[in-house]
Biopython code that builds the backbone (N, CA, C, O; Angstrom):
import numpy as np
from Bio.PDB.StructureBuilder import StructureBuilder

atoms = [
    (1, "MET", "N", (44.317, 10.491, 4.811)),
    (1, "MET", "CA", (43.003, 10.228, 4.260)),
    (1, "MET", "C", (42.301, 11.537, 3.950)),
    (1, "MET", "O", (42.485, 12.549, 4.626)),
    (2, "GLU", "N", (41.502, 11.480, 2.919)),
    (2, "GLU", "CA", (40.755, 12.669, 2.534)),
    (2, "GLU", "C", (39.450, 12.734, 3.305)),
    (2, "GLU", "O", (38.904, 11.711, 3.719)),
    (3, "GLN", "N", (38.969, 13.924, 3.487)),
    (3, "GLN", "CA", (37.680, 14.085, 4.140)),
    (3, "GLN", "C", (36.561, 13.722, 3.169)),
    (3, "GLN", "O", (36.738, 13.760, 1.951)),
    (4, "ALA", "N", (35.420, 13.375, 3.725)),
    (4, "ALA", "CA", (34.282, 13.007, 2.878)),
    (4, "ALA", "C", (33.877, 14.164, 1.978)),
    (4, "ALA", "O", (33.429, 13.965, 0.848)),
    (5, "GLN", "N", (34.041, 15.369, 2.494)),
    (5, "GLN", "CA", (33.701, 16.552, 1.714)),
    (5, "GLN", "C", (34.573, 16.655, 0.473)),
    (5, "GLN", "O", (34.097, 17.024, -0.600)),
    (6, "ASP", "N", (35.843, 16.330, 0.621)),
    (6, "ASP", "CA", (36.756, 16.411, -0.512)),
    (6, "ASP", "C", (36.503, 15.295, -1.517)),
    (6, "ASP", "O", (36.723, 15.484, -2.713)),
    (7, "LEU", "N", (36.051, 14.149, -1.054)),
    (7, "LEU", "CA", (35.774, 13.048, -1.968)),
    (7, "LEU", "C", (34.599, 13.376, -2.878)),
    (7, "LEU", "O", (34.616, 13.063, -4.069)),
    (8, "ILE", "N", (33.587, 14.005, -2.312)),
    (8, "ILE", "CA", (32.402, 14.350, -3.103)),
    (8, "ILE", "C", (32.644, 15.633, -3.885)),
    (8, "ILE", "O", (32.190, 15.766, -5.021)),
    (9, "GLY", "N", (33.332, 16.541, -3.303)),
    (9, "GLY", "CA", (33.621, 17.782, -4.004)),
    (9, "GLY", "C", (33.019, 18.963, -3.290)),
    (9, "GLY", "O", (33.509, 19.383, -2.242)),
    (10, "ASN", "N", (31.992, 19.482, -3.837)),
    (10, "ASN", "CA", (31.360, 20.707, -3.366)),
    (10, "ASN", "C", (30.420, 20.405, -2.185)),
    (10, "ASN", "O", (29.677, 19.424, -2.228)),
    (11, "PRO", "N", (30.447, 21.240, -1.133)),
    (11, "PRO", "CA", (29.500, 21.023, -0.027)),
    (11, "PRO", "C", (28.037, 21.121, -0.467)),
    (11, "PRO", "O", (27.160, 20.510, 0.142)),
    (12, "LEU", "N", (27.783, 21.883, -1.512)),
    (12, "LEU", "CA", (26.420, 21.982, -2.022)),
    (12, "LEU", "C", (25.962, 20.648, -2.601)),
    (12, "LEU", "O", (24.814, 20.248, -2.409)),
    (13, "THR", "N", (26.851, 19.961, -3.307)),
    (13, "THR", "CA", (26.481, 18.647, -3.842)),
    (13, "THR", "C", (26.254, 17.652, -2.717)),
    (13, "THR", "O", (25.388, 16.784, -2.825)),
    (14, "LEU", "N", (27.012, 17.762, -1.647)),
    (14, "LEU", "CA", (26.807, 16.903, -0.478)),
    (14, "LEU", "C", (25.424, 17.153, 0.117)),
    (14, "LEU", "O", (24.726, 16.207, 0.481)),
    (15, "LEU", "N", (25.025, 18.415, 0.217)),
    (15, "LEU", "CA", (23.706, 18.767, 0.745)),
    (15, "LEU", "C", (22.605, 18.245, -0.171)),
    (15, "LEU", "O", (21.608, 17.697, 0.300)),
    (16, "ILE", "N", (22.783, 18.412, -1.466)),
    (16, "ILE", "CA", (21.783, 17.929, -2.430)),
    (16, "ILE", "C", (21.653, 16.418, -2.350)),
    (16, "ILE", "O", (20.546, 15.883, -2.403)),
    (17, "GLU", "N", (22.783, 15.726, -2.223)),
    (17, "GLU", "CA", (22.749, 14.271, -2.129)),
    (17, "GLU", "C", (22.040, 13.819, -0.856)),
    (17, "GLU", "O", (21.257, 12.870, -0.890)),
    (18, "ARG", "N", (22.300, 14.477, 0.247)),
    (18, "ARG", "CA", (21.645, 14.116, 1.503)),
    (18, "ARG", "C", (20.138, 14.364, 1.434)),
    (18, "ARG", "O", (19.350, 13.558, 1.930)),
    (19, "ILE", "N", (19.743, 15.465, 0.824)),
    (19, "ILE", "CA", (18.309, 15.759, 0.677)),
    (19, "ILE", "C", (17.650, 14.712, -0.217)),
    (19, "ILE", "O", (16.531, 14.274, 0.051)),
    (20, "PHE", "N", (18.349, 14.314, -1.278)),
    (20, "PHE", "CA", (17.819, 13.285, -2.175)),
    (20, "PHE", "C", (17.583, 11.980, -1.430)),
    (20, "PHE", "O", (16.500, 11.403, -1.526)),
    (21, "TRP", "N", (18.580, 11.505, -0.690)),
    (21, "TRP", "CA", (18.449, 10.234, 0.018)),
    (21, "TRP", "C", (17.400, 10.319, 1.126)),
    (21, "TRP", "O", (16.685, 9.350, 1.379)),
    (22, "LEU", "N", (17.307, 11.458, 1.777)),
    (22, "LEU", "CA", (16.291, 11.645, 2.804)),
    (22, "LEU", "C", (14.892, 11.604, 2.183)),
    (22, "LEU", "O", (13.983, 10.977, 2.729)),
    (23, "GLY", "N", (14.729, 12.266, 1.054)),
    (23, "GLY", "CA", (13.442, 12.250, 0.352)),
    (23, "GLY", "C", (13.076, 10.855, -0.125)),
    (23, "GLY", "O", (11.921, 10.442, -0.018)),
    (24, "LEU", "N", (14.055, 10.128, -0.653)),
    (24, "LEU", "CA", (13.801, 8.767, -1.114)),
    (24, "LEU", "C", (13.412, 7.863, 0.053)),
    (24, "LEU", "O", (12.513, 7.032, -0.076)),
    (25, "GLY", "N", (14.081, 8.021, 1.178)),
    (25, "GLY", "CA", (13.738, 7.240, 2.371)),
    (25, "GLY", "C", (12.342, 7.560, 2.867)),
    (25, "GLY", "O", (11.596, 6.657, 3.244)),
    (26, "CYS", "N", (11.977, 8.844, 2.872)),
    (26, "CYS", "CA", (10.618, 9.246, 3.286)),
    (26, "CYS", "C", (9.569, 8.671, 2.349)),
    (26, "CYS", "O", (8.511, 8.225, 2.793)),
    (27, "PHE", "N", (9.861, 8.680, 1.057)),
    (27, "PHE", "CA", (8.931, 8.132, 0.081)),
    (27, "PHE", "C", (8.678, 6.651, 0.340)),
    (27, "PHE", "O", (7.527, 6.216, 0.382)),
    (28, "PHE", "N", (9.749, 5.872, 0.514)),
    (28, "PHE", "CA", (9.584, 4.440, 0.751)),
    (28, "PHE", "C", (8.895, 4.166, 2.082)),
    (28, "PHE", "O", (8.093, 3.238, 2.180)),
    (29, "PHE", "N", (9.195, 4.956, 3.102)),
    (29, "PHE", "CA", (8.546, 4.785, 4.397)),
    (29, "PHE", "C", (7.052, 5.048, 4.293)),
    (29, "PHE", "O", (6.243, 4.261, 4.785)),
    (30, "LEU", "N", (6.685, 6.155, 3.651)),
    (30, "LEU", "CA", (5.265, 6.495, 3.516)),
    (30, "LEU", "C", (4.528, 5.497, 2.628)),
    (30, "LEU", "O", (3.364, 5.186, 2.881)),
    (31, "ALA", "N", (5.196, 4.993, 1.591)),
    (31, "ALA", "CA", (4.572, 3.983, 0.733)),
    (31, "ALA", "C", (4.301, 2.709, 1.521)),
    (31, "ALA", "O", (3.256, 2.081, 1.353)),
    (32, "THR", "N", (5.238, 2.327, 2.378)),
    (32, "THR", "CA", (5.053, 1.132, 3.201)),
    (32, "THR", "C", (3.918, 1.323, 4.198)),
    (32, "THR", "O", (3.092, 0.427, 4.369)),
    (33, "VAL", "N", (3.864, 2.476, 4.857)),
    (33, "VAL", "CA", (2.810, 2.751, 5.818)),
    (33, "VAL", "C", (1.446, 2.755, 5.125)),
    (33, "VAL", "O", (0.483, 2.192, 5.646)),
    (34, "LYS", "N", (1.361, 3.386, 3.958)),
    (34, "LYS", "CA", (0.102, 3.420, 3.216)),
    (34, "LYS", "C", (-0.326, 2.015, 2.810)),
    (34, "LYS", "O", (-1.516, 1.698, 2.832)),
    (35, "SER", "N", (0.626, 1.178, 2.441)),
    (35, "SER", "CA", (0.319, -0.199, 2.072)),
    (35, "SER", "C", (-0.267, -0.962, 3.245)),
    (35, "SER", "O", (-1.241, -1.696, 3.077)),
    (36, "PHE", "N", (0.311, -0.803, 4.436)),
    (36, "PHE", "CA", (-0.219, -1.472, 5.620)),
    (36, "PHE", "C", (-1.625, -0.978, 5.950)),
    (36, "PHE", "O", (-2.503, -1.774, 6.282)),
    (37, "ILE", "N", (-1.834, 0.318, 5.862)),
    (37, "ILE", "CA", (-3.151, 0.876, 6.158)),
    (37, "ILE", "C", (-4.191, 0.347, 5.177)),
    (37, "ILE", "O", (-5.295, -0.022, 5.579)),
    (38, "ASN", "N", (-3.844, 0.309, 3.896)),
    (38, "ASN", "CA", (-4.784, -0.198, 2.894)),
    (38, "ASN", "C", (-5.075, -1.678, 3.102)),
    (38, "ASN", "O", (-6.205, -2.116, 2.889)),
    (39, "SER", "N", (-4.081, -2.453, 3.512)),
    (39, "SER", "CA", (-4.318, -3.882, 3.735)),
    (39, "SER", "C", (-5.244, -4.087, 4.925)),
    (39, "SER", "O", (-6.087, -4.984, 4.893)),
    (40, "PHE", "N", (-5.110, -3.271, 5.983)),
    (40, "PHE", "CA", (-6.012, -3.387, 7.119)),
    (40, "PHE", "C", (-7.431, -2.999, 6.729)),
    (40, "PHE", "O", (-8.389, -3.639, 7.160)),
    (41, "LYS", "N", (-7.573, -1.955, 5.917)),
    (41, "LYS", "CA", (-8.898, -1.550, 5.458)),
    (41, "LYS", "C", (-9.533, -2.641, 4.603)),
    (41, "LYS", "O", (-10.731, -2.904, 4.715)),
    (42, "ASP", "N", (-8.731, -3.278, 3.748)),
    (42, "ASP", "CA", (-9.248, -4.346, 2.901)),
    (42, "ASP", "C", (-9.688, -5.541, 3.726)),
    (42, "ASP", "O", (-10.679, -6.190, 3.392)),
    (43, "GLN", "N", (-8.966, -5.844, 4.802)),
    (43, "GLN", "CA", (-9.358, -6.964, 5.661)),
    (43, "GLN", "C", (-10.694, -6.669, 6.336)),
    (43, "GLN", "O", (-11.537, -7.558, 6.459)),
    (44, "GLU", "N", (-10.891, -5.427, 6.773)),
    (44, "GLU", "CA", (-12.155, -5.057, 7.395)),
    (44, "GLU", "C", (-13.293, -5.120, 6.388)),
    (44, "GLU", "O", (-14.377, -5.610, 6.707)),
    (45, "ASN", "N", (-13.061, -4.637, 5.189)),
    (45, "ASN", "CA", (-14.100, -4.613, 4.158)),
    (45, "ASN", "C", (-14.360, -6.008, 3.599)),
    (45, "ASN", "O", (-15.441, -6.272, 3.072)),
    (46, "GLN", "N", (-13.391, -6.890, 3.707)),
    (46, "GLN", "CA", (-13.553, -8.229, 3.161)),
    (46, "GLN", "C", (-14.661, -8.974, 3.898)),
    (46, "GLN", "O", (-15.407, -9.738, 3.285)),
    (47, "GLY", "N", (-14.777, -8.760, 5.207)),
    (47, "GLY", "CA", (-15.852, -9.389, 5.969)),
    (47, "GLY", "C", (-17.211, -8.934, 5.480)),
    (47, "GLY", "O", (-18.121, -9.750, 5.333)),
    (48, "ASN", "N", (-17.363, -7.659, 5.228)),
    (48, "ASN", "CA", (-18.634, -7.124, 4.721)),
    (48, "ASN", "C", (-18.903, -7.620, 3.313)),
    (48, "ASN", "O", (-20.046, -7.922, 2.969)),
    (49, "THR", "N", (-17.881, -7.707, 2.511)),
    (49, "THR", "CA", (-18.028, -8.145, 1.130)),
    (49, "THR", "C", (-18.418, -9.615, 1.080)),
    (49, "THR", "O", (-19.255, -10.005, 0.266)),
    (50, "SER", "N", (-17.819, -10.440, 1.946)),
    (50, "SER", "CA", (-18.138, -11.861, 1.919)),
    (50, "SER", "C", (-19.591, -12.098, 2.347)),
    (50, "SER", "O", (-20.251, -12.988, 1.812)),
    (51, "GLU", "N", (-20.095, -11.310, 3.305)),
    (51, "GLU", "CA", (-21.496, -11.443, 3.695)),
    (51, "GLU", "C", (-22.410, -11.035, 2.553)),
    (51, "GLU", "O", (-23.427, -11.682, 2.305)),
    (52, "LEU", "N", (-22.053, -9.973, 1.861)),
    (52, "LEU", "CA", (-22.853, -9.518, 0.731)),
    (52, "LEU", "C", (-22.843, -10.558, -0.375)),
    (52, "LEU", "O", (-23.884, -10.840, -0.969)),
    (53, "MET", "N", (-21.684, -11.132, -0.659)),
    (53, "MET", "CA", (-21.590, -12.163, -1.692)),
    (53, "MET", "C", (-22.390, -13.402, -1.286)),
    (53, "MET", "O", (-23.050, -14.027, -2.116)),
    (54, "GLU", "N", (-22.320, -13.743, -0.002)),
    (54, "GLU", "CA", (-23.060, -14.911, 0.486)),
    (54, "GLU", "C", (-24.560, -14.706, 0.296)),
    (54, "GLU", "O", (-25.256, -15.611, -0.164)),
    (55, "ASN", "N", (-25.055, -13.536, 0.642)),
    (55, "ASN", "CA", (-26.482, -13.242, 0.470)),
    (55, "ASN", "C", (-26.874, -13.260, -1.000)),
    (55, "ASN", "O", (-27.933, -13.776, -1.359)),
    (56, "THR", "N", (-26.029, -12.702, -1.842)),
    (56, "THR", "CA", (-26.304, -12.684, -3.280)),
    (56, "THR", "C", (-26.348, -14.094, -3.838)),
    (56, "THR", "O", (-27.229, -14.426, -4.631)),
    (57, "LEU", "N", (-25.398, -14.926, -3.425)),
    (57, "LEU", "CA", (-25.377, -16.307, -3.911)),
    (57, "LEU", "C", (-26.599, -17.082, -3.426)),
    (57, "LEU", "O", (-27.132, -17.919, -4.156)),
    (58, "LYS", "N", (-27.043, -16.812, -2.207)),
    (58, "LYS", "CA", (-28.244, -17.478, -1.696)),
    (58, "LYS", "C", (-29.459, -17.082, -2.521)),
    (58, "LYS", "O", (-30.293, -17.930, -2.841)),
    (59, "LYS", "N", (-29.570, -15.794, -2.872)),
    (59, "LYS", "CA", (-30.695, -15.334, -3.695)),
    (59, "LYS", "C", (-30.673, -16.005, -5.064)),
    (59, "LYS", "O", (-31.713, -16.414, -5.581)),
    (60, "ILE", "N", (-29.490, -16.113, -5.643)),
    (60, "ILE", "CA", (-29.368, -16.755, -6.961)),
    (60, "ILE", "C", (-29.742, -18.222, -6.855)),
    (60, "ILE", "O", (-30.434, -18.754, -7.723)),
    (61, "ALA", "N", (-29.287, -18.880, -5.795)),
    (61, "ALA", "CA", (-29.598, -20.307, -5.610)),
    (61, "ALA", "C", (-31.100, -20.516, -5.438)),
    (61, "ALA", "O", (-31.655, -21.471, -5.980)),
    (62, "ARG", "N", (-31.769, -19.628, -4.684)),
    (62, "ARG", "CA", (-33.221, -19.746, -4.504)),
    (62, "ARG", "C", (-33.953, -19.577, -5.833)),
    (62, "ARG", "O", (-34.890, -20.311, -6.146)),
    (63, "SER", "N", (-33.493, -18.576, -6.615)),
    (63, "SER", "CA", (-34.182, -18.344, -7.900)),
    (63, "SER", "C", (-33.962, -19.517, -8.853)),
    (63, "SER", "O", (-34.867, -19.872, -9.607)),
    (64, "VAL", "N", (-32.793, -20.114, -8.832)),
    (64, "VAL", "CA", (-32.542, -21.281, -9.692)),
    (64, "VAL", "C", (-33.365, -22.467, -9.216)),
    (64, "VAL", "O", (-33.917, -23.205, -10.031)),
    (65, "ALA", "N", (-33.453, -22.657, -7.907)),
    (65, "ALA", "CA", (-34.247, -23.761, -7.368)),
    (65, "ALA", "C", (-35.721, -23.579, -7.708)),
    (65, "ALA", "O", (-36.399, -24.565, -7.998)),
    (66, "GLN", "N", (-36.238, -22.364, -7.681)),
    (66, "GLN", "CA", (-37.637, -22.116, -8.016)),
    (66, "GLN", "C", (-37.886, -22.375, -9.502)),
    (66, "GLN", "O", (-38.946, -22.878, -9.872)),
    (67, "ARG", "N", (-36.945, -22.045, -10.331)),
    (67, "ARG", "CA", (-37.110, -22.280, -11.773)),
    (67, "ARG", "C", (-37.097, -23.771, -12.080)),
    (67, "ARG", "O", (-37.791, -24.219, -12.993)),
    (68, "ASN", "N", (-36.326, -24.538, -11.339)),
    (68, "ASN", "CA", (-36.244, -25.993, -11.591)),
    (68, "ASN", "C", (-37.464, -26.740, -11.069)),
    (68, "ASN", "O", (-37.737, -27.857, -11.510)),
    (69, "ASP", "N", (-38.197, -26.147, -10.145)),
    (69, "ASP", "CA", (-39.373, -26.840, -9.591)),
    (69, "ASP", "C", (-40.541, -26.799, -10.492)),
    (69, "ASP", "O", (-41.596, -27.338, -10.160)),
]
sb = StructureBuilder()
sb.init_structure("model")
sb.init_model(0)
sb.init_chain("A")
sb.init_seg("    ")
for serial, (resi, resn, name, xyz) in enumerate(atoms, 1):
    if name == "N":
        sb.init_residue(resn, " ", resi, " ")
    sb.init_atom(name, np.array(xyz, "f"), 0.0, 1.0, " ", f" {name:<3s}", serial, name[0])
structure = sb.get_structure()
C-alpha cells in the first residue's frame, strides 16, 4: 500500500489541504455559533418589541374609537 503522502503527492500540498479544511471547519463553526447568539438576542428583543407593538396598537385603537364616537 502507498502512503497517504504519496497518494497526494507533495507534502506542501498536503499541508495546504489540511489548512484549507481546518479553515473551512472554523468558518462553519463560527457561523453556527454566531447564528445561535443572534437567535438568543432576537428572542430577548422580541419580548420588548411585542410590548412596544402592543402599546402602539392600543394607542391606535383608542384614537379610532375616539374618532367613531
